[in-house]
C-alpha positions in Angstrom: 7.2 2.2 4.0 6.2 2.9 0.4 2.7 2.4 -0.9 2.7 -0.9 -2.8 0.4 -1.4 -5.8 -0.4 -5.1 -5.7 -1.7 -5.7 -9.3 1.4 -3.9 -10.8 3.9 -5.8 -8.6 2.2 -9.1 -9.3 2.5 -8.4 -13.0 6.2 -7.6 -12.7 7.1 -11.0 -11.2 4.3 -13.5 -11.5 5.3 -14.4 -15.0 8.8 -15.6 -14.0 8.2 -19.1 -12.7 5.9 -19.9 -15.6 8.4 -18.6 -18.1 11.1 -20.8 -16.5 8.8 -23.8 -16.7 7.9 -23.1 -20.3 11.5 -22.5 -21.5 12.2 -23.7 -25.0 13.4 -27.2 -25.5 13.3 -28.7 -21.9 12.8 -32.3 -21.2 9.6 -33.7 -19.6 11.6 -34.3 -16.5 12.8 -30.7 -16.4 9.2 -29.4 -16.8 7.8 -31.7 -14.1 10.4 -31.0 -11.4 9.8 -28.7 -8.5 11.2 -25.2 -9.1 11.6 -22.3 -6.6 13.0 -18.8 -7.6 14.0 -16.2 -5.0 15.1 -12.7 -5.9 15.2 -9.0 -5.1 14.8 -6.0 -7.4 15.2 -2.3 -7.2 11.8 -0.7 -7.9 10.9 2.8 -8.9 7.3 3.8 -8.3 5.0 6.5 -7.0 4.8 7.5 -3.3 1.0 6.8 -3.2 -1.6 5.6 -5.6 -2.1 8.6 -7.9 1.0 10.5 -6.9 3.4 12.2 -9.4 6.6 11.8 -7.3 8.7 8.6 -7.5 11.1 6.8 -5.2 13.4 3.8 -5.2 12.9 0.9 -2.8 13.8 -2.8 -2.6 11.3 -5.5 -3.6 11.9 -9.1 -2.5 10.1 -12.1 -3.7 9.8 -15.9 -4.0 7.9 -17.8 -6.7 7.8 -21.4 -7.9 6.0 -24.6 -8.4 6.0 -27.5 -5.9 4.1 -30.7 -6.6 2.5 -29.0 -9.6 1.1 -26.2 -7.4 2.4 -22.8 -8.3 2.8 -20.0 -5.6 3.8 -16.4 -5.6 5.1 -14.2 -2.7 6.0 -10.8 -4.1 6.4 -7.7 -1.9 2.9 -7.3 -0.3 1.1 -10.0 -2.2 0.8 -13.8 -1.9 -1.1 -16.4 -4.0 -1.4 -20.1 -4.4 -2.8 -22.3 -7.2 -4.7 -25.2 -5.6 -5.2 -27.0 -8.8 -2.2 -29.1 -10.0 -0.7 -27.9 -13.3 0.6 -30.7 -15.6 3.5 -29.8 -17.9 3.2 -29.7 -21.6 0.9 -28.0 -24.2 -2.5 -28.3 -22.5 -5.3 -26.4 -20.7 -4.6 -25.1 -17.2 -7.4 -24.4 -14.8 -6.4 -22.0 -12.0 -8.0 -21.5 -8.6 -6.7 -20.4 -5.3 -6.4 -17.9 -2.4 -4.9 -14.4 -2.6 -3.7 -12.2 0.3 -2.6 -8.6 -0.1 -1.3 -6.1 2.6 -2.2 -2.6 1.3 0.4 0.0 2.4 -1.2 2.9 0.5 -0.8 6.1 2.5 0.2 4.1 5.5 3.2 6.4 6.3 3.3 10.2 5.9 7.1 10.0 5.7 6.9 8.1 2.4 4.9 11.0 0.8 6.7 13.9 -0.9 3.7 16.2 -1.5 3.1 18.5 1.6 -0.7 18.7 1.0 -1.2 14.9 0.8 1.2 14.5 3.7 -1.1 16.7 5.8 -4.0 14.3 5.3 -4.6 11.6 7.9 -2.5 8.5 7.3 -4.4 5.2 6.6 -4.1 2.0 8.5 -2.6 -1.2 7.2 -5.3 -2.9 5.2 -5.2 -6.7 4.9 -7.2 -7.9 1.8 -8.1 -11.6 1.5 -9.8 -13.4 -1.3 -9.2 -15.7 -4.2 -8.9 -16.0 -8.0 -10.1 -18.2 -10.8 -8.6 -18.5 -14.3 -7.8 -20.6 -17.3 -4.7 -20.8 -19.4 -3.5 -22.6 -22.5 0.1 -23.6 -23.2 1.1 -23.8 -26.9 -0.9 -21.0 -28.4 1.0 -18.9 -30.9 4.8 -18.9 -31.1 5.7 -22.4 -29.9 4.5 -25.4 -27.8 5.8 -23.5 -24.7 4.1 -20.1 -24.9 1.1 -19.5 -22.7 -2.0 -17.3 -22.6 -4.0 -17.0 -19.4 -7.1 -15.1 -18.4 -8.1 -14.7 -14.7 -10.2 -12.7 -12.3 -9.5 -12.1 -8.6 -11.7 -10.9 -5.7 -10.4 -9.7 -2.4 -11.9 -7.8 0.5 -10.4 -5.8 3.3 -10.8 -7.8 6.6 -9.2 -5.2 8.9 -11.9 -2.4 8.4 -9.5 0.1 6.9 -11.4 0.5 3.7 -13.9 -2.4 4.3 -14.6 -2.9 0.6 -13.9 -5.2 -2.3 -11.4 -5.1 -5.2 -12.2 -7.1 -8.4 -9.4 -7.4 -10.9 -9.5 -9.2 -14.3 -6.1 -9.9 -15.9 -4.8 -11.3 -19.2 -1.2 -12.6 -19.4 0.8 -13.8 -22.4 4.2 -15.4 -21.9 6.7 -16.8 -24.4 10.3 -18.0 -24.4 12.6 -16.5 -26.9 15.3 -19.1 -26.3 16.5 -21.4 -23.5 18.1 -18.2 -22.0 15.5 -15.5 -22.5 11.8 -15.0 -22.2 9.2 -12.2 -22.2 5.7 -11.6 -20.9 3.0 -9.1 -21.6 -0.1 -8.4 -19.4 -3.1 -6.1 -19.0 -5.3 -5.8 -16.0 -7.9 -3.5 -14.4 -9.3 -2.9 -10.9 -12.9 -2.2 -9.8 -13.2 -1.0 -6.2 -16.0 -0.4 -3.7 -17.2 2.9 -2.3 -15.2 2.3 0.9 -11.9 2.1 -1.0 -12.6 5.3 -2.9 -13.6 7.1 0.4 -10.5 5.9 2.2 -7.8 6.7 -0.4 -9.3 9.4 -2.7 -12.0 11.4 -0.8 -11.2 14.8 0.9 -13.5 15.6 3.8 -14.1 19.2 5.0 -11.6 18.6 7.9 -9.1 17.2 5.4 -9.5 20.2 3.2 -8.9 22.6 6.1 -5.7 20.7 7.0 -4.3 20.3 3.5 -5.8 23.1 1.4 -7.2 20.5 -1.1 -10.8 21.0 -2.2 -13.5 18.9 -0.7 -14.2 15.8 -2.7 -16.4 12.7 -2.5 -16.2 9.9 -5.1 -18.0 6.6 -5.7 -16.9 3.1 -6.3 -16.2 1.8 -9.8 -13.4 1.2 -12.2 -10.4 2.7 -10.6 -7.6 2.0 -13.1 -6.2 -0.2 -15.9 -2.6 -1.4 -16.2 -0.4 -2.7 -19.0 3.1 -4.0 -18.7 6.0 -6.0 -20.1 8.4 -8.3 -18.2 11.7 -9.9 -19.4 14.1 -12.4 -17.9 17.6 -13.4 -19.1 19.5 -16.3 -17.7 23.1 -15.5 -16.5 23.9 -19.2 -16.1 22.6 -20.1 -19.6 19.4 -21.9 -18.5 16.2 -20.3 -17.3 15.3 -23.5 -15.4 18.4 -23.2 -13.1 20.8 -20.7 -11.6 21.1 -16.9 -11.8 19.0 -14.6 -14.0 18.2 -10.9 -14.5 14.6 -9.9 -14.3 13.2 -6.5 -15.3 10.1 -4.8 -16.5 8.0 -1.7 -16.8 4.3 -1.1 -16.3 1.9 1.8 -17.0 -1.2 2.4 -15.0 -4.0 4.9 -15.9 -6.2 6.1 -13.2 -9.9 6.2 -14.1 -13.3 7.6 -13.1 -13.7 9.1 -9.7 -10.2 8.1 -8.7 -8.7 10.2 -11.5 -10.9 13.2 -10.6 -9.8 13.2 -7.0 -7.7 16.2 -6.0 -5.0 13.8 -4.8 -4.6 12.8 -8.4 -5.9 15.7 -10.6 -4.5 18.6 -8.5 -1.3 17.4 -6.9 -0.8 14.0 -8.5 -1.1 12.4 -12.0 -3.4 9.9 -13.6 -0.4 8.4 -15.3 1.4 6.0 -13.1 4.7 4.2 -14.1 6.6 1.5 -12.4 10.0 0.1 -13.3 12.0 -2.7 -11.7 15.4 -4.4 -12.3 16.8 -7.2 -10.2 18.4 -10.6 -9.9 17.0 -14.0 -9.0 18.1 -17.5 -8.5 16.2 -20.6 -9.5 16.7 -23.9 -7.5 
């Protein structure tokens, strides 16, 4: 199982239902109807957080809006907006739960580097929390583009890293036509000491097993990420039928995470992710 990066993957797909709902020129009935999109993509990303080796793997997902409440289930991440979103150019308050299953370094077989593979594997961390945000439809390019600002908080409840992750995010989405739309986003992650210790520290025993130097970091800002997502309708309408979805993100490791031997010696602070897939909107 590959090590999923939840903020990056959310950024790759979370824009899609909102883009469909904000597609240029729809009727009020189109905007208000329930909409569910399911899809799968081929993703290309690093073996672990901070690695310099990349692999392909499938990424399934489902996103949509039912009764005015939007939801996202993408790879290892799920979220739900508990506040009903009304269609049209207006303010949108966002509030709801988030759940993430963190697979980082959960399998030695998924890691290419022999020194990192020699380190103890980590357990499956389940991170639960919530998010709050605000968005505005009809901002720059048309009555249908949308700018959103949010911040999420989640905490490991399984005791694997037993710490918190705080992630502010800014998204901008705009339709280019009834058939195409694009989105841009930027986010960052602040992590607790436990997260840094679990995924980036090298103990004396770890050093003996792997040959990496002993290292101990602190919590703090771990990374920032920027990306772009695009979707093109195959059937001619973003609100219905088949579409292509693709995107690319860049993540820069920061602070003690970037200085860890897992990143600075055998990995890279520059982390890329690409994905291309198909989806169907009901």
